[in-house]
C-alpha positions in Angstrom: 91.2 -52.3 -182.3 91.8 -49.6 -179.0 89.8 -51.2 -175.7 87.5 -48.9 -173.9 89.4 -47.3 -171.0 88.2 -45.3 -168.1 88.4 -41.7 -167.1 89.7 -42.2 -163.4 92.1 -40.0 -161.8 95.6 -41.8 -160.8 95.1 -40.0 -157.6 91.5 -41.6 -156.4 92.8 -45.0 -157.2 96.1 -44.1 -155.0 93.7 -43.1 -152.8 91.4 -46.1 -152.6 94.3 -48.4 -152.3 95.7 -46.9 -149.5 92.4 -46.7 -147.2 91.9 -50.6 -147.9 95.1 -51.0 -146.3 96.8 -52.7 -149.6 100.6 -52.0 -151.0 101.5 -51.7 -154.7 102.2 -55.5 -155.0 99.1 -57.0 -153.3 96.9 -54.8 -154.6 98.2 -55.3 -158.2 97.8 -59.2 -157.2 94.6 -59.3 -156.3 93.6 -57.0 -159.8 95.5 -59.5 -161.8 98.3 -56.7 -163.2 102.0 -56.0 -162.6 102.7 -53.5 -159.9 104.3 -51.6 -163.0 101.2 -51.0 -164.3 99.5 -50.4 -161.0 102.5 -47.8 -160.7 101.4 -46.0 -164.0 97.8 -45.8 -163.2 98.5 -44.2 -160.0 101.0 -41.4 -161.5 97.9 -41.4 -164.4 100.5 -42.5 -167.1 97.5 -44.7 -168.1 93.8 -45.4 -167.7 92.6 -48.6 -166.6 90.3 -50.6 -169.0 86.9 -51.5 -168.0 87.6 -55.1 -167.2 90.7 -53.7 -164.3 88.2 -51.3 -163.3 85.6 -53.5 -162.2 88.5 -55.6 -160.3 89.4 -52.1 -158.8 85.7 -51.7 -157.6 85.5 -55.3 -156.2 89.4 -55.6 -154.6 88.6 -51.9 -153.2 85.5 -52.4 -151.7 84.6 -48.9 -153.1 81.1 -48.2 -155.5 82.1 -46.7 -159.1 80.9 -43.2 -158.5 83.6 -42.9 -155.8 86.4 -43.9 -157.8 84.9 -42.0 -160.6 85.3 -38.7 -158.6 87.8 -36.0 -159.6 89.7 -35.9 -156.5 89.8 -38.0 -153.2 87.2 -37.8 -151.0 87.8 -36.8 -147.3 88.7 -39.6 -145.4 87.5 -40.0 -141.3 90.8 -40.8 -139.5 91.4 -44.2 -138.0 90.7 -44.6 -134.3 93.5 -44.7 -131.6 95.9 -47.8 -131.9 95.9 -49.2 -128.2 98.0 -52.6 -129.8 101.3 -51.3 -128.9 104.0 -53.7 -128.0 107.4 -51.7 -127.1 106.3 -48.4 -128.7 105.6 -50.3 -131.8 102.1 -50.4 -133.4 101.3 -53.5 -135.4 99.6 -52.7 -139.0 96.1 -53.2 -139.7 94.9 -55.7 -141.7 92.6 -55.0 -144.7 90.3 -56.8 -143.4 90.3 -54.7 -140.2 90.7 -51.3 -142.2 87.3 -52.2 -143.8 85.7 -53.2 -140.9 86.3 -49.5 -139.7 85.6 -47.6 -143.2 82.0 -49.6 -142.8 81.7 -48.9 -139.2 81.9 -45.4 -139.5 79.9 -45.2 -142.6 77.0 -46.8 -140.8 77.4 -44.7 -137.6 77.2 -41.5 -139.1 74.3 -43.4 -141.8 71.8 -44.2 -138.5 73.4 -40.9 -136.5 71.4 -38.8 -139.1 68.3 -41.0 -138.9 68.0 -41.4 -135.2 66.2 -38.9 -132.5 67.8 -36.6 -130.5 66.5 -38.7 -127.7 68.3 -41.6 -128.6 71.9 -39.8 -129.1 70.8 -38.6 -125.6 70.7 -41.6 -123.8 75.1 -42.0 -124.4 75.5 -38.5 -122.3 73.7 -39.9 -119.1 76.2 -42.6 -118.8 78.8 -42.3 -116.0 82.2 -41.2 -117.1 85.6 -41.4 -115.9 89.3 -41.3 -116.1 92.3 -43.7 -115.5 93.3 -41.6 -112.4 89.6 -43.2 -110.6 89.5 -46.9 -109.5 87.9 -48.7 -112.1 86.3 -51.1 -109.6 84.0 -48.1 -108.5 83.1 -47.4 -112.0 81.8 -50.8 -112.9 79.9 -50.9 -109.8 78.5 -47.4 -110.6 77.1 -48.9 -114.2 75.9 -52.2 -112.5 73.3 -49.6 -110.5 72.9 -47.6 -113.4 72.1 -50.2 -115.6 70.0 -52.3 -112.8 71.1 -55.7 -113.8 72.0 -57.8 -110.4 74.5 -60.8 -110.9 72.0 -62.9 -110.1 69.9 -61.8 -113.3 73.4 -62.3 -115.0 73.8 -65.6 -114.0 70.2 -66.6 -114.9 71.3 -66.5 -118.1 72.3 -68.9 -121.0 75.5 -69.1 -122.1 74.1 -68.4 -125.5 72.0 -65.6 -124.4 74.5 -63.5 -121.9 76.0 -61.6 -124.9 73.2 -60.7 -126.7 71.1 -59.6 -123.3 74.0 -57.2 -122.4 74.3 -56.2 -126.4 70.5 -55.6 -126.2 71.1 -53.4 -122.7 74.0 -51.1 -124.1 72.3 -50.5 -127.4 69.3 -49.2 -125.3 71.4 -46.5 -123.6 71.9 -45.1 -126.8 75.2 -46.7 -128.4 75.9 -48.8 -131.6 77.1 -52.3 -131.0 78.3 -54.5 -133.8 79.8 -57.7 -134.7 82.3 -57.6 -137.4 84.5 -60.2 -138.8 88.1 -59.4 -138.4 91.7 -61.1 -138.8 91.4 -62.5 -134.9 95.2 -61.1 -133.8 94.6 -58.4 -135.3 92.1 -56.7 -132.8 89.5 -58.1 -130.7 87.5 -55.3 -131.0 87.3 -51.5 -131.4 85.0 -48.5 -130.5 84.1 -45.1 -132.1 83.1 -41.7 -131.0 83.2 -38.8 -132.9 80.9 -35.2 -132.1 77.5 -35.6 -133.3 77.7 -39.1 -134.2 76.1 -42.2 -131.9 79.1 -44.0 -130.7 80.2 -47.4 -131.6 81.5 -50.7 -130.6 82.4 -53.5 -132.7 83.5 -57.2 -131.4 84.8 -59.6 -133.4 82.5 -62.1 -134.3 85.8 -64.8 -134.1 85.3 -64.4 -130.5 83.5 -67.1 -129.3 80.2 -65.9 -127.4 81.5 -66.0 -123.8 85.0 -64.1 -124.9 82.5 -61.4 -126.5 81.3 -59.9 -123.5 84.4 -59.0 -121.9 85.5 -57.3 -125.4 81.9 -55.3 -125.3 82.6 -54.0 -121.8 86.6 -53.3 -122.2 84.8 -50.9 -125.4 82.2 -49.4 -123.1 84.9 -49.0 -120.7 86.8 -47.0 -123.5 84.0 -44.8 -124.5 83.4 -43.8 -120.7 87.0 -42.5 -120.5 86.1 -41.0 -123.7 89.6 -42.9 -125.3 87.7 -44.8 -128.2 90.1 -47.1 -129.8 91.4 -50.2 -131.3 92.4 -52.9 -128.9 93.4 -56.7 -128.4 93.0 -58.7 -124.9 96.2 -58.6 -123.6 97.0 -55.3 -121.6 100.1 -53.4 -123.0 99.2 -49.6 -122.3 97.8 -47.9 -119.1 94.5 -47.7 -121.0 94.1 -50.9 -121.8 94.7 -52.3 -118.5 92.7 -50.0 -116.9 89.7 -51.0 -119.7 90.1 -54.7 -118.6 89.8 -54.3 -115.1 86.7 -52.3 -115.3 85.4 -54.9 -117.7 86.3 -57.7 -115.3 85.1 -56.4 -112.4 81.6 -55.5 -114.0 81.4 -59.2 -115.2 82.9 -60.8 -112.6 82.2 -58.6 -108.9 85.2 -59.2 -106.9 82.9 -59.9 -103.4 81.1 -62.4 -105.2 83.8 -63.8 -106.7 86.3 -64.3 -103.6 83.3 -65.6 -101.7 82.8 -68.0 -104.3 86.4 -69.1 -104.9 87.0 -69.5 -101.1 84.0 -71.9 -101.4 86.2 -74.2 -104.1 89.4 -73.8 -102.4 89.6 -71.9 -99.4 93.9 -71.6 -98.7 94.2 -70.4 -102.6 96.7 -67.6 -102.3 99.5 -66.1 -104.3 101.2 -69.6 -104.5 98.7 -71.4 -106.0 98.6 -72.6 -109.7 95.0 -73.1 -111.3 94.3 -76.2 -113.0 92.2 -75.2 -116.8 89.6 -77.6 -115.5 88.9 -75.5 -112.5 88.3 -72.5 -114.4 85.9 -73.9 -117.3 83.4 -74.4 -114.3 84.3 -71.0 -112.8 83.6 -69.5 -116.6 80.8 -71.6 -116.7 79.4 -70.2 -113.6 80.0 -66.6 -114.3 79.2 -67.0 -118.0 82.8 -65.4 -119.1 85.8 -66.8 -120.5 88.6 -68.8 -118.6 90.7 -65.4 -119.7 88.8 -63.1 -117.6 88.4 -66.0 -114.6 92.4 -65.6 -115.2 92.5 -62.2 -114.9 90.2 -62.3 -111.6 92.0 -64.6 -110.2 95.2 -63.0 -110.5 94.1 -59.7 -109.9 92.3 -60.3 -106.4 95.9 -62.3 -105.2 94.0 -65.8 -105.6 96.5 -67.2 -108.1 100.4 -66.8 -108.4 101.4 -63.2 -109.6 101.6 -64.1 -113.1 99.0 -66.6 -113.4 97.5 -65.1 -116.6 100.8 -64.3 -118.1 102.4 -67.6 -117.8 98.9 -69.5 -119.3 98.1 -66.8 -121.6 99.0 -69.1 -125.1 96.9 -71.6 -123.8 93.7 -69.0 -122.2 93.5 -67.1 -125.2 93.2 -70.4 -127.6 89.8 -70.6 -125.9 88.6 -67.6 -126.8 88.7 -67.9 -130.6 86.0 -69.9 -132.3 87.6 -73.0 -133.9 88.7 -73.6 -137.4 88.0 -76.4 -139.4 90.9 -77.5 -140.9 88.8 -77.9 -144.7 85.6 -76.0 -144.5 82.9 -77.7 -145.2 81.1 -76.5 -148.5 77.2 -76.0 -147.3 74.4 -74.6 -150.1 73.8 -71.8 -148.3 69.5 -71.4 -147.5 67.5 -68.6 -149.0 67.5 -65.1 -146.8 71.1 -66.4 -145.2 72.9 -63.1 -145.9 69.9 -61.3 -144.2 70.4 -63.2 -141.2 73.6 -62.8 -141.0 73.1 -59.3 -141.4 71.0 -59.0 -138.5 73.7 -60.4 -136.1 75.9 -58.0 -137.6 74.4 -55.0 -136.9 72.0 -55.7 -134.5 68.2 -55.0 -133.8 68.2 -52.0 -132.9 70.3 -50.7 -135.6 68.3 -52.5 -138.3 65.3 -50.9 -136.5 66.6 -47.3 -137.1 67.5 -48.1 -140.6 64.2 -50.1 -141.7 61.7 -47.6 -140.0 63.4 -44.9 -141.6 63.0 -46.7 -145.0 59.1 -47.5 -144.1 58.5 -43.9 -143.1 60.4 -42.7 -146.4 62.5 -40.6 -144.7 65.3 -42.9 -146.1 65.6 -44.2 -149.6 65.4 -47.8 -150.0 68.7 -47.8 -152.2 70.3 -45.9 -150.0 69.4 -48.1 -147.0 70.2 -51.3 -149.3 73.9 -49.7 -150.0 74.8 -49.0 -146.3 73.9 -52.5 -145.1 75.6 -53.8 -148.3 72.3 -55.7 -149.1 70.3 -55.8 -152.3 66.2 -54.6 -152.4 65.1 -58.2 -152.4 67.4 -58.9 -149.6 66.6 -55.5 -147.1 62.3 -57.0 -147.3 64.2 -60.2 -146.3 66.0 -58.3 -143.8 62.4 -56.3 -142.5 61.0 -59.7 -142.1 63.6 -61.2 -139.7 64.4 -57.9 -137.9 60.4 -58.0 -137.0 60.5 -61.2 -136.1 63.2 -60.9 -133.5 61.6 -57.8 -132.6 58.9 -60.3 -131.3 60.8 -62.6 -129.8 63.2 -60.4 -127.7 59.7 -58.8 -126.5 58.6 -62.3 -125.4 
């Protein structure tokens, strides 16, 4: 008996694989077929069985309706890659490519639902060029946001990033948390005509490291040069954005005075112990890497202090991994809770309010959030509860 096959086009299958960031061998291994068979499928020499097609849907993270199109759909271009080293750009992992694609889709969807007032808020933020001082821009943003350093120092370590996130979202930006390979990408930003600008922070960052990534990406948007970033500065733009984020979170006048109280004779000859950086990072609610950059930039440590200690410093920025993950039975509502952390209260509210007022279809809202309809109802409850907590 001949097994039923699916009338999918080879060009669409090839498009789905390449946009997922998989080689023929990688995709074939995940689908559990021979590479030669996948090549034949992409060249229309044969058609996949329903079983193989279902695996393709799961591996490529595309809906059945997309894979059954007659021709490959138009694909949004990837943002500019600033992760260059000696002129070479590292390969983007499939996980990061998926995070970018999902963000682009969510960005477009939310932009279609949000009112014009939300989009216009971003246009009122200060702008700059790399020929201008990042320190001056940082001061402008401080004044624009009307958040003093004393306000920042009054926040808890756990509450610092959520407070910054809520503030930036209120000025017309999307801020998302996405899990990506940590060494692959610390964050990225998206900026295109007719859509709300988006910032994505890698959820593999520890809490205190997320704020720096957030403001580094905000600097990219202020420059109108969105892209994919790592922490280590490798280009003029990356160094500029690092300087902005560091100056914003740890303003120079305050920091110099603070350091002089601790070590009056600190200068370009002093190699700070890591324990001292821990105390400073706790005080300013930032990571040790940020403190190291500040010490180096302001001549309060040896000239290559950050570079010499980079490996140890960046190890503190990543969430620790268990050698053997503990298998815990997940409680009801865990997926909705994770989704709310990922997209944030403001983004969730825009989608849920549109659904509530019948501007958006429930199935569409659930699909864009990768939730079931029952989970969408659960997200609504959790979002409302978080709204109340934020007001309090």
